[in-house]
C-alpha positions in Angstrom: 110.2 15.8 59.0 113.2 15.4 56.7 113.2 12.5 54.3 109.7 11.7 55.3 106.8 11.5 52.9 104.6 14.5 53.1 100.9 13.9 53.0 98.6 16.7 52.0 95.1 17.0 53.4 92.4 18.3 51.2 90.3 21.3 52.4 86.6 20.7 51.8 84.0 23.6 52.0 80.7 22.1 53.0 77.2 23.6 53.1 75.8 25.1 56.3 73.4 22.3 56.3 74.4 19.5 58.7 75.2 16.3 56.8 73.5 13.2 57.8 75.1 11.1 60.5 76.1 8.5 57.9 78.2 11.1 56.0 79.9 12.5 59.2 80.8 8.9 60.2 82.2 8.3 56.7 84.4 11.5 56.8 85.7 10.6 60.3 86.6 7.1 58.9 88.4 8.7 56.0 90.4 11.1 58.3 91.4 8.3 60.6 92.7 6.3 57.6 94.7 9.3 56.4 96.2 9.8 59.8 97.2 6.1 60.1 98.8 6.2 56.7 100.7 9.3 57.7 102.0 7.8 60.9 103.0 4.6 59.1 104.9 6.7 56.6 106.8 8.5 59.4 107.9 5.3 61.0 108.8 3.5 57.7 112.2 4.6 56.4 112.4 5.6 52.8 114.7 3.3 50.9 114.8 5.8 48.1 116.1 8.7 50.3 119.0 9.3 48.1 116.6 10.2 45.3 114.5 12.9 47.2 115.4 16.6 47.3 117.2 18.0 50.3 115.5 19.2 53.4 115.4 22.9 52.4 113.8 22.2 49.1 111.1 20.2 50.8 110.5 23.0 53.4 110.3 25.6 50.7 107.9 23.5 48.7 105.8 23.0 51.7 105.8 26.7 52.5 104.7 27.5 49.0 102.0 25.0 49.1 100.6 26.3 52.4 100.7 29.9 51.0 98.9 28.8 47.9 96.3 27.0 50.0 95.7 30.2 52.1 95.4 32.3 48.9 92.9 29.9 47.5 90.9 30.0 50.7 91.0 33.8 50.7 89.8 33.9 47.0 87.0 31.5 47.8 85.9 33.7 50.8 86.1 36.8 48.7 84.0 35.2 45.9 81.4 34.1 48.4 81.3 37.7 49.8 80.8 39.1 46.3 78.1 36.6 45.6 76.4 37.5 48.9 76.5 41.2 48.2 75.0 40.6 44.7 72.3 38.5 46.1 71.5 41.1 48.7 71.6 44.0 46.1 69.6 42.4 43.4 67.2 40.3 45.5 64.5 43.1 46.0 64.6 44.1 42.3 64.3 40.4 41.3 61.4 40.0 43.7 59.6 43.0 42.4 60.2 41.9 38.8 59.0 38.4 39.6 55.9 39.9 41.3 55.1 42.0 38.3 55.7 39.1 36.0 53.5 36.9 38.2 50.8 39.6 38.1 51.1 39.7 34.3 51.0 35.9 34.1 48.0 35.9 36.5 46.2 38.4 34.3 47.1 36.4 31.2 46.0 33.2 32.9 42.7 34.8 34.0 42.1 36.0 30.4 43.1 32.6 29.1 40.8 31.0 31.7 38.0 33.3 30.7 38.5 32.4 27.0 38.7 28.8 27.9 35.5 29.1 29.9 33.8 30.7 26.9 35.2 28.1 24.6 34.0 25.4 27.1 30.5 26.9 27.2 30.4 27.1 23.4 31.7 23.6 23.1 29.0 22.5 25.6 26.3 24.3 23.6 27.7 22.7 20.4 27.8 19.4 22.1 24.1 19.8 23.2 23.1 20.8 19.7 25.0 17.8 18.3 23.3 15.6 20.8 19.9 16.8 19.7 20.9 16.5 16.1 22.1 13.0 16.8 18.8 12.1 18.5 16.8 13.6 15.6 19.0 11.7 13.1 18.5 8.5 15.1 14.7 9.0 15.0 14.9 9.8 11.3 17.0 6.7 10.8 14.6 4.5 12.7 11.7 5.9 10.6 13.7 5.4 7.4 14.5 1.9 8.6 10.8 1.2 9.2 9.9 2.7 5.9 12.5 0.7 4.2 11.2 -2.5 5.8 7.6 -1.6 4.7 8.8 -0.8 1.2 10.8 -4.0 1.1 7.7 -6.0 2.2 5.6 -4.2 -0.4 8.3 -4.9 -3.0 8.2 -8.6 -2.1 4.4 -8.6 -2.3 4.5 -6.7 -5.6 7.1 -9.1 -7.0 4.9 -12.1 -6.0 1.9 -10.3 -7.5 3.8 -9.6 -10.7 4.7 -13.2 -11.0 1.1 -14.1 -10.5 0.1 -11.5 -13.1 2.7 -12.9 -15.5 1.3 -16.4 -15.0 -2.3 -15.0 -15.4 -1.2 -13.2 -18.5 0.2 -16.4 -20.0 -3.1 -18.1 -19.1 -5.0 -15.2 -20.6 -3.0 -15.4 -23.8 -3.8 -19.1 -24.0 -7.5 -18.3 -23.3 -7.4 -15.5 -25.8 -6.2 -17.9 -28.4 -9.0 -20.3 -27.6 -11.5 -17.5 -27.7 -10.1 -16.3 -31.0 -10.7 -19.8 -32.3 -14.2 -19.8 -30.9 -14.8 -16.4 -32.4 -13.7 -17.7 -35.8 -16.0 -20.7 -35.4 -18.9 -18.5 -34.3 -18.3 -16.1 -37.2 -18.5 -19.1 -39.5 -21.7 -20.3 -37.8 -23.2 -16.8 -38.0 -22.4 -16.7 -41.7 -24.1 -20.0 -42.1 -27.0 -18.9 -40.0 -27.4 -15.7 -42.0 -27.4 -17.8 -45.2 -30.0 -20.1 -43.7 -32.0 -17.1 -42.4 -32.0 -15.5 -45.8 -33.1 -18.8 -47.3 -35.7 -19.1 -44.5 -36.9 -15.5 -45.1 -37.3 -16.4 -48.8 -39.2 -19.5 -47.9 -41.2 -17.7 -45.3 -42.0 -14.9 -47.7 -43.1 -17.6 -50.1 -45.1 -19.3 -47.4 -46.7 -16.0 -46.4 -47.7 -15.4 -50.0 -49.1 -18.9 -50.2 -50.8 -18.5 -46.7 -52.2 -15.0 -47.2 -52.7 -15.0 -51.0 -54.7 -18.0 -52.1 -54.4 -19.0 -55.7 -57.7 -19.8 -57.5 -57.8 -20.5 -61.2 -54.2 -19.1 -61.4 -55.3 -15.9 -59.8 -54.1 -15.0 -56.3 -56.3 -13.2 -53.9 -54.6 -11.9 -50.7 -56.1 -11.4 -47.3 -55.0 -9.6 -44.1 -55.1 -12.8 -42.1 -54.6 -16.4 -42.8 -57.5 -18.7 -43.4 -59.1 -19.7 -40.1 -57.8 -16.5 -38.3 -60.2 -13.8 -37.3 -59.4 -10.2 -38.5 -59.9 -7.1 -36.4 -58.2 -3.9 -37.6 -54.5 -4.6 -37.5 -54.5 -7.9 -35.7 -55.3 -11.5 -36.4 -56.7 -13.9 -33.8 -56.7 -17.6 -33.6 -59.4 -19.1 -31.3 -58.2 -22.5 -30.0 -61.2 -24.3 -28.4 -60.3 -28.0 -28.4 -62.7 -28.7 -25.5 -62.1 -28.9 -21.8 -60.6 -32.3 -22.0 -57.9 -31.2 -24.4 -57.2 -27.9 -22.7 -53.6 -26.7 -21.9 -51.9 -24.8 -19.1 -51.0 -21.2 -19.6 -47.3 -22.0 -20.5 -48.3 -24.9 -22.8 -50.9 -22.7 -24.6 -48.3 -20.0 -25.1 -45.9 -22.4 -26.7 -48.6 -23.4 -29.2 -49.1 -19.7 -30.1 -45.4 -19.3 -30.6 -45.4 -22.3 -32.9 -47.9 -20.3 -35.1 -45.6 -17.3 -35.2 -47.8 -15.5 -32.7 -48.3 -15.0 -29.0 -51.1 -14.6 -26.5 -53.6 -11.8 -27.1 -52.7 -8.4 -25.4 -55.7 -6.1 -25.0 -55.0 -2.4 -25.3 -58.4 -0.9 -24.9 -62.1 -1.6 -24.1 -63.0 -2.2 -27.8 -60.4 -4.9 -28.1 -61.5 -6.3 -24.8 -65.0 -6.6 -26.2 -63.7 -8.3 -29.3 -61.8 -10.9 -27.3 -64.8 -11.5 -25.1 -66.9 -12.1 -28.3 -64.3 -14.7 -29.5 -64.5 -16.6 -26.1 -67.0 -19.1 -27.5 -68.9 -21.4 -25.3 -67.1 -20.3 -22.1 -68.7 -20.0 -18.8 -68.1 -20.3 -15.1 -64.4 -21.1 -14.5 -63.8 -22.3 -18.1 -62.5 -19.7 -20.5 -59.6 -18.7 -22.8 -56.1 -17.9 -21.7 -54.9 -14.4 -22.6 -51.5 -12.7 -22.3 -52.0 -11.5 -18.6 -50.5 -13.0 -15.5 -49.3 -12.1 -12.0 -45.6 -11.1 -11.6 -44.1 -9.6 -8.5 -47.6 -9.1 -7.0 -48.9 -7.2 -10.1 -50.9 -8.0 -13.2 -48.5 -7.8 -16.2 -48.9 -8.3 -19.9 -46.5 -10.6 -21.8 -44.9 -7.5 -23.4 -43.8 -6.3 -19.9 -46.4 -3.6 -19.4 -48.6 -3.3 -16.3 -52.4 -3.6 -16.4 -53.7 -0.1 -16.1 -57.3 -0.9 -15.7 -57.4 -2.6 -12.3 -61.2 -3.0 -12.4 -61.1 -5.3 -15.3 -60.0 -8.2 -13.0 -59.8 -9.1 -9.3 -56.8 -8.5 -7.1 -53.6 -10.4 -8.1 -52.7 -13.7 -6.5 -49.4 -15.5 -6.7 -49.3 -18.1 -9.5 -52.5 -16.9 -11.2 -53.2 -16.1 -14.9 -56.2 -14.5 -16.6 -58.9 -16.1 -18.7 -61.6 -14.5 -20.8 -65.2 -15.8 -20.2 -67.8 -14.8 -22.7 -70.5 -12.5 -21.2 -68.6 -12.2 -17.9 -65.1 -10.7 -18.5 -61.8 -11.7 -17.0 -61.3 -14.2 -14.2 -58.2 -15.1 -12.2 -57.2 -18.8 -12.4 -54.3 -20.9 -11.4 -51.8 -21.0 -14.3 -51.7 -24.8 -14.1 -55.4 -25.1 -15.0 -56.3 -26.6 -18.3 -58.0 -24.0 -20.4 -58.6 -23.0 -24.1 -56.6 -20.1 -25.5 -56.5 -17.2 -28.0 -53.4 -16.3 -30.1 -52.7 -12.9 -31.7 -50.4 -11.6 -34.4 -50.2 -8.6 -36.7 -52.3 -8.5 -39.8 -50.7 -8.4 -43.2 -50.6 -4.9 -44.8 -51.9 -5.1 -48.4 
């Protein structure tokens, strides 16, 4: 093999596991290529032979290389043996240590799982409480919303009512001004009426003096009743007997009495009843003198509002009837629209 190119094959240590077919095929292809290149090199003469070392040098180098390769293989085998011994020696200890560690990890995991279970239960309870609180808050919110809606509606109503009240207040202020003006006018009228009343009282007093106190030969003589009025104790009576053809209804006769500053006669006792009966001149049958007694609300009532206490003085009341006094007979119930004579009464003058 002098002057021939030396090709070195690489030694590859593979795992015990069988490589896939594709890998084996690839290695075989690579080995064939190396072999072909080697044969080609042996057949091809080296044109640079003069530059290569001599044959002994090449053999010596080759020998050294093979020796180094064998030593490397031995070192690798020795290292693998040491590793195997270490693995065999420490494997049981490592397994026991791993088992203890696994037990400790299992205990820790069980405790952690227990804690997590407790935390989960607590969180579930808290979640349930929060859910109930949420439902309660939802109900309260709905109630508050409804209450707010009601209050808003009431506020709107109150606002509208306030506007109406403001408008009414303005109208009342205007009306108050008008009433104030009317009050001032009425006050002035009352003042005028009081003046007129005072003047009327003076005139009336003078008239009373002239009516009740006749002047004869510059000497006044006063009487309890006016001339042509009948006197009985504290009362004066005017007998109006114009005849049946000129009679008046109860209301018309009363107006005549009022025009004389008097009213119908009101009988208080049997003595006055006899007096009125004596003044009922020329009355008989259904013709008599109106007195101050008529039917109101199914009862006999006097014109002063009092009830007739002596029910046997006249027949039972009939709607629309008034009482007349008939001389020698007493009282008779007649329709108030009949034409009758009448008797007026007023207080006598105290002298």
